[in-house]
RORONU-819622 format. One record per residue (C-alpha): residue in three letters; x, y, z. Coordinates in pm, whole numbers, plus 50000, padded with zeros to 5 digits. Example, Ala and Ser with C-alpha at 12.3 -4.5 7.8 and 13.67 -1.06 7.14 Angstrom:
BEGIN
<drennu residu="ALA" u="51230" v="49550" w="50780"/>
<drennu residu="SER" u="51367" v="49894" w="50714"/>
END
This chain:
BEGIN
<drennu residu="UNK" u="50000" v="50000" w="50000"/>
<drennu residu="UNK" u="50147" v="50340" w="49903"/>
<drennu residu="UNK" u="50228" v="50591" w="50176"/>
<drennu residu="UNK" u="49982" v="50882" w="50161"/>
<drennu residu="UNK" u="50133" v="51123" w="50417"/>
<drennu residu="UNK" u="49784" v="51188" w="50551"/>
<drennu residu="UNK" u="49637" v="51282" w="50213"/>
<drennu residu="UNK" u="49270" v="51189" w="50170"/>
<drennu residu="UNK" u="48963" v="51304" w="49981"/>
<drennu residu="UNK" u="48728" v="51555" w="50140"/>
<drennu residu="UNK" u="48463" v="51280" w="50173"/>
<drennu residu="UNK" u="48710" v="51055" w="50357"/>
<drennu residu="UNK" u="48801" v="51340" w="50593"/>
<drennu residu="UNK" u="48435" v="51411" w="50669"/>
<drennu residu="UNK" u="48376" v="51043" w="50747"/>
<drennu residu="UNK" u="48694" v="51001" w="50954"/>
<drennu residu="UNK" u="48640" v="51316" w="51163"/>
<drennu residu="UNK" u="48258" v="51307" w="51184"/>
<drennu residu="UNK" u="48114" v="51558" w="51430"/>
<drennu residu="UNK" u="48429" v="51774" w="51436"/>
<drennu residu="UNK" u="48538" v="52100" w="51281"/>
<drennu residu="UNK" u="48842" v="52050" w="51058"/>
<drennu residu="UNK" u="49116" v="52275" w="50925"/>
<drennu residu="UNK" u="49249" v="52120" w="50608"/>
<drennu residu="UNK" u="49542" v="52190" w="50379"/>
<drennu residu="UNK" u="49428" v="52159" w="50016"/>
<drennu residu="UNK" u="49660" v="51924" w="49827"/>
<drennu residu="UNK" u="49471" v="51920" w="49495"/>
<drennu residu="UNK" u="49158" v="52071" w="49343"/>
<drennu residu="UNK" u="48900" v="51942" w="49094"/>
<drennu residu="UNK" u="48818" v="52103" w="48758"/>
<drennu residu="UNK" u="48587" v="52354" w="48935"/>
<drennu residu="UNK" u="48863" v="52448" w="49181"/>
<drennu residu="UNK" u="48691" v="52281" w="49480"/>
<drennu residu="UNK" u="48920" v="52093" w="49721"/>
<drennu residu="UNK" u="48967" v="51734" w="49598"/>
<drennu residu="UNK" u="49238" v="51592" w="49823"/>
<drennu residu="UNK" u="49333" v="51737" w="50159"/>
<drennu residu="UNK" u="49557" v="51686" w="50460"/>
<drennu residu="UNK" u="49436" v="51747" w="50817"/>
<drennu residu="UNK" u="49599" v="52043" w="50996"/>
<drennu residu="UNK" u="49383" v="52035" w="51311"/>
<drennu residu="UNK" u="49042" v="51929" w="51439"/>
<drennu residu="UNK" u="48822" v="52049" w="51724"/>
<drennu residu="UNK" u="48474" v="51997" w="51870"/>
<drennu residu="UNK" u="48372" v="52361" w="51811"/>
<drennu residu="UNK" u="48459" v="52634" w="51564"/>
<drennu residu="UNK" u="48608" v="52876" w="51816"/>
<drennu residu="UNK" u="48852" v="52615" w="51947"/>
<drennu residu="UNK" u="48959" v="52531" w="51591"/>
<drennu residu="UNK" u="49024" v="52895" w="51501"/>
<drennu residu="UNK" u="49244" v="52931" w="51809"/>
<drennu residu="UNK" u="49450" v="52631" w="51696"/>
<drennu residu="UNK" u="49500" v="52744" w="51335"/>
<drennu residu="UNK" u="49480" v="53123" w="51336"/>
<drennu residu="UNK" u="49846" v="53153" w="51229"/>
<drennu residu="UNK" u="49799" v="52933" w="50920"/>
<drennu residu="UNK" u="49748" v="53143" w="50607"/>
<drennu residu="UNK" u="49592" v="52898" w="50361"/>
<drennu residu="UNK" u="49342" v="52657" w="50507"/>
<drennu residu="UNK" u="49004" v="52508" w="50425"/>
<drennu residu="UNK" u="48764" v="52502" w="50723"/>
<drennu residu="UNK" u="48480" v="52249" w="50717"/>
<drennu residu="UNK" u="48237" v="52082" w="50958"/>
<drennu residu="UNK" u="48220" v="51703" w="50933"/>
<drennu residu="UNK" u="47865" v="51636" w="51034"/>
<drennu residu="UNK" u="47506" v="51735" w="50989"/>
<drennu residu="UNK" u="47425" v="52103" w="51033"/>
<drennu residu="UNK" u="47127" v="52007" w="51249"/>
<drennu residu="UNK" u="47146" v="51675" w="51437"/>
<drennu residu="UNK" u="46861" v="51426" w="51389"/>
<drennu residu="UNK" u="46558" v="51523" w="51590"/>
<drennu residu="UNK" u="46633" v="51897" w="51571"/>
<drennu residu="UNK" u="46360" v="52118" w="51430"/>
<drennu residu="UNK" u="46442" v="52447" w="51257"/>
<drennu residu="UNK" u="46191" v="52723" w="51193"/>
<drennu residu="UNK" u="46253" v="52983" w="50926"/>
END
């Protein structure tokens, strides 16, 4: 198996770090310039904690790996 140095697709990162906020380094992009493969910089349970960990990093992709509203949550608009 080839060594990946932590490189994975965005879908793999979302699955691996489900329920966490992630700061990702973009390794490659697709034809529409969306992140295709990434490497984890840091993860945290909430957004504020993540920003404290990675505020000195210039180029990062921030994403949440989980549902916006957990099952059973009702949203009114």
